[in-house]
N, C-alpha and C positions, 0 to 999 in steps of 0.2 A: 493209370489212365490220365491223359493230358486234357486239361480243361479247355474248352473251346473259347477263343478270345471273343470278347464282346464286340459287336459291330460298332464302328465309329459313326459319327454323325454324317460324314460324307457318304459312307457306304449305304446307310439307311436311306438317304435321299436318292442315291443312284438306283437302289432297288425299287423305290417308289416310282421313279421316272420310267424305269424299264417295264414295270407292271402296267403303267398307264399307256405306254407306247404299244405294248403287245395287245392290250385290250382294244385299243383304237385300230390297230393294224388288222386284227382278226375280224372285226366287224366295222367296215368303213362307214356304215350309216348310223352307228351308235352315237347317242348324245349323252353326255355325262352331266349328272345333276347333283352329285355330292362331292364337291371339291373344296369348298371354303374352309372346312376343318383342316384340310391338308395345308392350305396356305398359312393357317395359324400355328402350325406345328413349330416348336422352337428349333428343331433341326433344320427345317426349311428356312427359317428366318436367319439362322447362323450362316447357312450356305449363301443366302442372298446378301448378307452383309459382307462376307468375304469377297464375293464377286464385285460388289459395288466398290469396296475398298481397293481391290486390285486395279480397277479402272481409274482410280484417283478422281480427278474432276474437281471443279470449283464448287464452293458452297452456294446454296440457293438464297432466296430472299431473307432467310432468317440468319444468314452469315455463320451458321454452325458448321465447323470443320471437323474432320476426322480426329484431329489432335485434341480438340475440346471433348469429343465423345469419349475417346480412349483414356485421357488423363484426368478429366474432371467428373464426367458423368459415369463412365464405366460401360463397356459394351454390353455386359449382361443386363444391367439395369435399363439401358437404352432399348434393347430388344424385348425385354419383359414388358416395358411400357407400351411398345408397339403391339405386342401380342394381346395385352389387356384391352387396348383400344379396339383392336380388330374383333375380339371375341364379344365385347360388349356393344359392338356396332357404333362406337363413338368416333371412329377414324374419319377424318375429313382432310383431303389433300389441300396444300397451299398452292397459290398460283406459282407458275414457273417464272424464273428470272429471264427476261428477254435480252439476249446479246446478239451481236451481228459479227460474222466473220467474212472477210473479203473473198470473192471468187475470182477465178482466172480471167473472166470476161469483164471485170470491173464492177459487177453488181455485188450485192451482199446477201449472204445466206443467213436467215434468221434461225437462231438456236434457242431452245427453251430448257433452262437448267432447273430441275426440281430440287427441293431440299433433300437432304440425305435420307431422312425418314421415309419420304415418298419414294425415293429410289429403291430403298430396301424392300418396301411393300411391292413395288412394281416387279422387282427381281424375284420376289417370292411367288407372285402370281405367274410370272414367266416360267419359273422352274416347274410349276404344276401343269400349266396348260400347253406349254410348248411341245411336249411329246405327243399330245393328242393331234396337233396340227401337222407335226413332222411326219406322222403316219400317212398323211394324205398328200403332202406337198410333192410336186413333180421333180424329176431328175434334172429338168432344164433350168431350175432355179438354184443359184449359187450364193446369193448374198445373205450375210448375217444368219447362217444356219450352221448347226453343229456338223463338224467333219466336212464342211464345204468351204471353198475359198476361191479367190479371184483367179489363181493359177489354173484351177480346174476348168473355170469358164473359158479362159484363154486357150487352153488345150482343146476344148470342145470346138471352138471357132476354127482353130488350126486344122482340126480333123475334117470338118465339113468343107473348108476351102480346098483341102487336098482331094476331097471327093467331088470336086468340080462344081460345088454350089457357089459359083462366083458372083451371083447377084446378091447384093446385101442391102437390106432395109435397115439403115442406121437411125433408130428411133430415139426421141428424147421427149419425156413427159414434162409438161409445163407446170412448175411449182407443185410437184406431186404430193409431198408431205403436207402442204398447206391447203390442198383442195379435196382431200378425201372426205366424202360426206359422212357425218357421224351416224346417221340412221342406217345407211347401207353397210357401214363398217360393223356396227353392232349386230346386224343381221348375219354378217359373215361369221362373227364370233359365235352366234347361237347355232350355227350349223354343227358345232361340236359341244359347246359349253352352254348348258341351260340352267346352271346354278345361278339363281338370281343375285345372290350376294357377290359372286365373282363378276358377273356382268355389270352390276352396279358400281363396283370399284373401277372398272374400265371406263364406264360412262362418266364417273366423277373426274377421272384424270383428263378425259377429253374436254370436259366443260369447266375445268378449274381456271382457265384463263391465263394470261401472262401479265406480269408486272413490268410496265414500260413507262419511264418518265413519271414515276410515282403514281401511276394510274393503272387499274386493272382492266385489261381488255378481254372480254369474253369472246370466245371463238365458236362459230357454228359449223366450221369445217376444219379438217386437218388434224394431224397428230403431231405434237411438237417434236422436232428433231432435238435430240439430247436426252429424251426420256429413255429409260432402260427398256421399256416394253414397246416403244415405237417401231423399231425394226421388225419385230414379230408381227405387229398389226399391219405394217406396210406390206410385208410379204404375204400375209393372209389375204389382203384385199386384192392384190394382183394375182393371187392363185386362180381367180376366175379366168384370167387370160390364159394361164397355163393349161387349166383343165378343159377350156373350150378348144384349145389347139389340139389337145390329145383326143377329145371327143370326136372332132371332125377329121381326125387322122391326117392332119396336114404334114406331120413328120414322116409319114409312110408313103409308099408308092401308091398312085402315080404322082402325088403332090411333091414329095421330097423337099418340103420347106421346113426348116428347123429353127426353132426359137431358142435363144440363149439369153437368160435374164440374170442380172445381178442387181437385186433390189429394184429401183425404178428405171435402171438403164437396161435396154435390151436391143438385140439385133435379130433379124430374121435372115437366114441364109438359104437361098434356093437356086435352082438351075434355070428357072424360067418364071415368067409372069410375076415379077416382084410387086407391080402395082396392085395386082389382085390380092396378094397377101397383106400388103399395107392397108388396103381397104377393109379386109377381114378383121385386122387388129383394131382399126378405127371403130368398127361397129361395136366390138366388145367394150372398148374404152368409153365410147359414148354412153352405153348402158350403165357403166360404172360412174358416170359423171366426171370423167377425166378428159384432158385435152392434150393432144400432141403439140409440141412446140414446132410451129411451121418453119421457123428460121433454121432450126437445127436438125429436123428430121429430113432425111434425104435417101435417095436410092443410088447405089454405087455399084459399078462393075469393077470388082477388085482386080481384074486383069489390066484395067486401064487407069484406075485411080485408087490410091490407098484410102483407108478409113481408120479412125481411132476408136478404141474401146478400152475402158479401164486404164487409161494412161499409156496404152501401147498403140503403136501404129502397125497395121496389117497391110501387107502388099504381096501380090502374086506376080512374080517376075522371073525371067531366066536366071539361073545360077551363073555366077561369073566363072565358076570352075568348070562345070560340065555343060552349061548352056541349057540344061533341062529346066522346064517350068516348075518352080517351087514356091511354097508359101513361107514368108518371112514375117516375124514380128519383133519389135524392138521398142525402146522408149520413144514416145511421141515427142515432137518439138516442145510442146507445153511442159512435159515432164522434165525435159532437159533444162528448160528455162527456169522452172520452179526450183529445182535442186541447186542450180547455180546461184539463184537469188538467196536461198537459205544459207549457203556457204558464205556468200559475200556479206550477209547481215551479221552472222556470228563472228566472222573474222574482224569486221569493222568494229563491232561492239566489244570484242575481246582483245583489242590491240594492247591494252595495258596489263593483260594477264601474263603469267608465266607461260611460255610457249608449250612445253609438254602438257601442262594442265589444260590449256585451250584446246590442244589437239585431242587429248583423251576425253574430256568432258563435253565438248561442244561439236567439234568437227567429225570425230569418228562415229558417234551415234547417227549422224545424218547420213554419212557414207554407207554405214553398215545396213541401216534400215532401208535406204533407197536401193542399195545393191541387192539385198535379199529379195526384194519385191520384183525386180526386173531381171534377175539372173537366169530365168528359164528360157528367155528368148534369144534372138540373134543380137546380143547386146555388147559384144566384146569391144568393138570400136567406140561405142558410146561410153563404155566404162573407162576406156583409155582417155577419152576426151574429158570426162569429168575429173579423173585423177590428175591430168595435166592442168586443168583449170584450178583445182584445189591448191596444188603446189605453186602455181603462178600467183594466185591470190595471196597466199601466205608470204610469198617472196616480196610482193609489192608492199604488204603490210609491214614487214621487217625493214624494208628500205626506207619507208616513210618514218617509221618509229625511230630508227637510228640515224636518220638524215644522211643517207648515203647517196652519192651522185649517180652511180651506176645502177643498172637494173638488178644487180645482186645475184645473177645466175651462177657466177663462179663461187661466191661465198655460200650460197644456199641452193645447190643442185637438188633435184628430186630425191636422190639417194640419201641426202643429209636429213630430210624430214622423215624418211622411212626407217633408216638405220639408227638414228640417234634420238628421235622424238616420238617414235611409235605411231606414225600416221598409218591409218588402215589402208591396206593394199586392195583397193576396190577391184582392180582387174583380176585379182586372184579368185573372185567369185564367178567370173565368166567361164562358161563351159564350152570346150571345143571338142571336135571329133564328130562321130556319127550321130544320127538322130536319136539312137537309143540312149546314149549318154547325155545328150543335150536335154532331152525332154523327160528323162527319168522313167521311160517306158520302153520296153523292148520292141523293136520294129521287126516284123517277120522279113526274112530274106527272100 
């Protein structure tokens, strides 16, 4: 008789998540009151640490890095200390480190980086409570969810545009992550989670504040971008918009108005009365204490004017081959400009590197990541453009480096970079042919 292998830590956590999900799915109104003990389980904390470690990230205000934890402290000791603090109710989160990253429009996006210990506890709570909320989240929400991604949201927009929902409400929330009211957010959490200890943890993270210029700023609204649990909380709060839309049956006849949401970005696609549906969305957002950005929110007829969503530009126009009206989507001009800037920066900073190393370690990851994100659309010409721009930029760098008078096209043609230095062939990712092969979904004949 063969002995049954003992379950691994990962399997035990997955079984726990599956049980919680099924319990929440079976009873949509059930509230869960005994969850804190599951957060404290060492299996859950190990899983949380692995997730946080995989995401890498900078250290928080205590400057403790993963290398210090693994080489000096020891991961087992580190997690045991966290478990003890949680079980003895001594855990207190530290303020997040405030950093700013530039946005495409010239403004800055504030990020809050928690210390690694706080990230691990947040990940542990997320592991336990996420299945409860996933059981009630709607299909129109695609951002930061298990087995959901941006490509699925793009495909959904493509579908409704093909179904002649050409009126588009292109909405943008003003400083969403910074304006979520804490009291209403905690009420949203309590729709499923009534374990006081778990709710208390979330409340402490919201009120921990941010360290900026050696001063701690306490926040009364918002959930800091950069926290592990922030995307789940952000999705949870906007779930009210999704559920209201479903409750009023706006996505069904005779309304035929469909919302597609990726975190705080969403569009509404309809065949008529876009102003009415924009007003309905505003009413829900007003009750939530959120504001639409008047400068960026607009109503578009996709047959006359393109619109951008998740870095892609959508347009409904006649096919150059058949003349038939079709929906196209491809990298938006901002996305093209952004990737060119990244390539230019790494080539400029790496001009003293060995060329094969520069291509392999700096240029190829940019091309591969960008290409895999945009490959599902009508991107072939855009891929060729970026590929040509990359070889052109590298050629200019070599000309300046070796002080050559000519442009260098004869010495360094595109094939030279691809064949001898391993430059990634971006255009190899573009899909041509029928819609079934392009969009990875069979299209009925």
